[in-house]
C-alpha positions in Angstrom: 0.0 0.0 0.0 2.8 2.4 0.8 4.5 1.6 -2.4 1.4 2.4 -4.4 0.9 5.7 -2.6 4.5 6.7 -3.3 4.1 5.7 -6.9 1.0 7.8 -7.2 2.6 10.9 -5.6 5.6 10.5 -7.9 3.4 10.4 -11.0 1.5 13.4 -10.0 4.6 15.4 -9.2 6.2 14.4 -12.5 3.1 15.5 -14.4 3.0 18.9 -12.7 6.7 19.4 -13.4 6.3 18.5 -17.1 3.3 20.9 -17.4 5.3 23.6 -15.9 8.2 23.1 -18.4 5.7 22.9 -21.3 4.1 26.2 -20.4 7.5 27.9 -20.2 8.8 26.4 -23.4 5.7 27.5 -25.4 6.1 31.2 -24.6 7.2 33.2 -27.6 10.6 34.7 -27.3 10.7 38.5 -26.9 12.7 40.3 -29.5 15.1 42.8 -27.9 15.1 44.8 -31.2 11.3 45.1 -31.4 10.4 48.7 -32.2 8.3 50.7 -29.6 4.7 51.5 -30.5 4.5 54.9 -32.2 2.3 57.5 -30.4 -1.0 58.2 -32.2 -0.9 61.5 -34.2 -4.1 63.4 -33.4 -5.6 65.3 -36.2 -7.0 68.8 -35.8 -10.8 69.3 -35.5 -12.5 71.6 -38.0 -15.7 73.4 -37.0 -18.3 75.3 -39.0 -19.2 78.7 -37.7 -22.4 77.6 -36.0 -20.7 74.5 -34.5 -18.1 76.8 -32.9 -20.7 79.4 -31.9 -22.7 76.7 -30.1 -19.6 75.7 -28.1 -19.0 79.3 -27.1 -22.5 80.1 -25.9 -22.4 77.9 -22.8 -19.2 79.5 -21.6 -20.5 83.0 -22.4 -23.6 82.4 -20.3 -21.5 81.2 -17.4 -19.5 84.4 -17.5 -22.7 86.5 -17.7 -26.3 85.3 -18.1 -27.2 88.3 -20.2 -24.2 87.9 -22.6 -25.0 88.3 -26.2 -22.8 87.8 -29.3 -21.4 90.9 -31.0 -18.9 89.3 -33.5 -17.7 85.9 -34.6 -14.7 85.3 -36.8 -12.7 82.4 -38.2 -8.9 82.4 -37.6 -6.9 81.2 -40.6 -4.3 78.5 -39.8 -2.1 76.2 -42.0 -4.5 73.3 -40.9 -7.3 74.4 -43.2 -7.9 76.8 -46.1 -11.3 77.8 -44.8 -13.0 76.5 -47.9 -16.3 74.6 -47.3 -17.0 76.9 -44.3 -14.7 75.2 -41.8 -11.7 76.4 -39.7 -9.8 75.0 -36.7 -10.0 78.2 -34.6 -13.0 80.6 -34.1 -13.0 83.6 -31.9 -16.2 85.2 -30.6 -16.9 88.5 -28.8 -19.8 88.6 -26.2 -21.1 91.7 -24.6 -22.7 91.9 -21.2 -24.7 95.0 -20.1 -24.7 93.9 -16.5 -20.9 93.5 -16.4 -20.3 96.5 -18.6 -17.7 94.4 -20.4 -17.0 92.4 -23.6 -15.5 88.9 -23.2 -13.5 87.1 -25.9 -14.1 83.4 -26.2 -12.2 80.9 -28.4 -13.2 77.6 -29.8 -10.1 75.7 -30.9 -9.7 72.4 -32.6 -6.1 73.1 -33.5 -3.2 70.9 -32.4 -0.5 73.5 -33.1 1.8 74.6 -30.3 1.2 78.3 -31.1 -2.6 77.9 -31.1 -5.1 78.6 -28.3 -5.8 75.6 -25.9 -7.7 72.8 -27.5 -11.4 73.2 -26.6 -13.3 76.3 -25.6 -11.7 78.9 -23.4 -11.7 82.6 -22.6 -8.9 84.8 -24.0 -7.3 88.0 -22.6 -8.9 90.5 -20.3 -12.4 91.9 -20.7 -12.9 94.8 -23.1 -15.0 97.9 -22.5 -18.8 97.8 -23.0 -19.6 101.0 -24.9 -22.2 102.3 -27.3 -20.6 100.6 -30.3 -20.6 97.2 -28.6 -24.2 97.6 -27.5 -25.3 98.4 -31.1 -23.6 95.3 -32.5 -25.1 92.6 -30.3 -27.7 90.2 -31.8 -29.8 87.3 -30.6 -28.1 83.9 -30.9 -31.3 82.3 -32.2 -31.1 84.5 -35.3 -28.0 82.6 -36.5 -29.7 79.9 -38.6 -27.5 79.6 -41.6 -24.1 78.0 -41.2 -20.9 78.9 -42.9 -20.8 75.8 -45.1 -24.1 77.1 -46.7 -22.8 80.6 -46.8 -19.7 79.5 -48.6 -21.9 77.6 -51.1 -24.0 80.7 -51.8 -20.9 82.9 -52.1 -19.4 80.4 -54.6 -22.5 80.9 -56.8 -22.0 84.7 -56.8 -18.4 85.0 -58.0 -16.4 82.9 -55.5 -16.2 79.9 -57.8 -14.0 81.9 -60.2 -11.6 82.9 -57.5 -11.2 79.3 -56.3 -10.6 78.1 -59.9 -7.6 80.5 -60.1 -6.2 79.2 -56.8 -7.3 75.9 -55.4 -5.6 76.8 -52.1 -7.3 80.2 -51.9 -7.8 81.0 -48.2 -11.3 81.9 -47.1 -12.2 83.5 -43.8 -15.6 84.3 -42.2 -16.9 87.1 -40.1 -20.4 87.2 -38.5 -21.6 90.7 -37.8 -24.9 92.5 -37.3 -26.2 94.4 -40.4 -27.6 97.5 -38.7 -29.7 98.3 -41.7 -31.5 95.0 -41.8 -31.1 94.4 -38.1 -30.0 90.8 -38.6 -26.5 89.1 -38.4 -24.8 88.4 -41.8 -21.9 86.2 -42.8 -19.1 87.9 -44.6 -17.4 85.2 -46.7 -14.0 86.7 -47.4 -11.7 85.3 -50.1 -8.5 86.3 -48.6 -6.5 86.3 -45.3 -8.4 89.2 -43.8 -11.1 91.8 -44.3 -8.4 94.2 -45.7 -6.4 91.6 -47.7 -8.9 90.0 -50.0 -9.8 89.1 -53.6 -13.5 89.1 -53.1 -16.3 89.1 -50.5 -19.8 87.7 -50.3 -22.4 88.8 -47.8 -25.1 86.2 -46.8 -28.0 86.8 -44.5 -27.3 84.5 -41.5 -31.0 84.1 -40.6 -32.6 83.4 -44.0 -29.6 82.3 -46.0 -30.4 84.8 -48.7 -27.6 86.4 -50.8 -27.2 90.0 -49.9 -24.3 91.3 -52.0 -20.8 90.6 -53.4 -17.8 92.6 -54.2 -14.0 92.9 -54.1 
C-alpha cells in the first residue's frame, strides 16, 4: 500500500513538473530589437461657424447670463484653407450690459503649439462695454444659416471663379450684425483678412439669402 501511494505521488509530481516546463517552453521569445509602438498622431478638428458658436454660448452664459454675441470670426491657420465653411479656430466676442464688459471666447480644434488651448476657453482681459458694442449685439437664435451654406452661396456669386484660379485660396468668415437689416450676416472673405482679400460675399445668417458681393 505504501509503495502504491509513493508511486501515485511520484506520477502526480512528475506530471506537474512537465506541465510547468511545457508552459514555459511555449512562450514566444521576446525580441530585444522590437520597435516601440508609435504614439498616435491626433488630427485637428475643423468646425463650421455655427458649431463653434454653439460651443461658445455655454461659456459665455457662465460668464454673464445676459451675454449676447457681437462678433464671430474664423482664424486662418495652416491646418485648413477655410473652404467649405470650416476652420480649426474661431473667436467670438460677447457683450454683457450687467458686467459692462466684452468677453473674448475661443473655440479651438487646433493641435499647433502656437494655437489657443484645444477646446473652448476665454482669452485675454475683458474689453469695455460701450455704445458701439451695444449696437452690434444680436440674438443667438437669429443665426440659422451655417458657414458651409454661406460658402456655397458665395461660390455661386463670384467665388467659384476665385477658387478656380487658386485651389488653395484662403477663405475667412466674419459674423456681424447688419444694422440696416437688423440681422446678423456672414461675410465670406476670399483672402486672409477683411483688408487683404480678392472678393467678398455677404449672406443673411438668418434666412440664408444672398445680400451682396464685391472685391
